[in-house]
N, C-alpha and C positions, 0 to 999 in steps of 0.2 A: 711573201710579198713578191709580186711580179712587177717588173719594170719600175715605174714611179708611183704605182698605186698606193703604196704604203706611206708615201710622204705626207699625205693629208692627215692620216692617222697619227703620224709622228708629230706634226705641227700641233694638232689638237691635244696630244698628250703633253707636250711642252707647255702649252697654255694652261691646261687643267691642273698641272702640278704647281702652278704659280711660280715658274722659274723666271719669267721676264721681269717682275718687280725686283727680284733679288739681283739680277744682272744689272738693272738700271741703278740700283743702290750702290753696287760694288764698282761698276765700271762707267757710270754716268759722267764722272769727272774727266774721263779721257777726251770727251768732245770739247773742242776749243770754241766752237760757235754753235748756235742753234740751227744753222743751216745743215742740210743733209738728213740722213736717216737717223731715227732713234737707235740707241745702242741695242735695245731688245730686237729690233728688226734686223740689224746687222748680224747679231748672234743667231737669230732664227735662220737666216739664209746660209750662214756659214755651217751651222749644225746640219741643215738639210743637204748642203753640198757634200759634207763628210759622210752623212748617212747614205746618200745616193751612191757615191763611189764610182760614178761614171768616168770621172777624170781626177787625176791627182794634181793638175796644174791650175794655178789661180787664174790664168788667162781664159779658162773655160767659163768663168763668170760672164765674160763678154757674150758668149754664145747663149748662155742661159738668160741673159738680159733680153734677148730677142725672142725667146720662146714663151709665148703667151700661155701655152698649156702648162709649162713648168710653174709659171707665176700663179696660175689658177690652183695648181696642186698645193702650193705654199700658202694659198689664201692671201695673196699679196697683189696689189695693183701692178700692172706691167711697168708703170712709170716709176715705181719704187724699187724695182730690181737693181741690185748693185752691179757696178762694173768692176773689172779686175783692179783698176786703179784705186777705186774707193776701198776695196778690201785690203790692198797693199798699204794704203795710208792708215787704215785702222790698225792693222798689225804693227805698223811702224810706230804707232803711238805708245806701244807697250815698252819700247826700249828707252 
């Protein structure tokens, strides 16, 4: 895999192994309101962030939110990209 070319394959792999319905079932109750992104979308972006490995800092989600090419590689609308604040809130819900 070179650069971010493998992210699209990784996203399709996660979708084809039917991981998202399992994540929704296990972690869907973490969301306190219907606003915001579905749990499966959050996990998809977090998994791709970890797989990409460009940065280890959560604030890098803010830069990725502005990158339309990254959003296209994840097969996600640019408006649905997460901010670092949203990711921190999501991780905070686990405690």
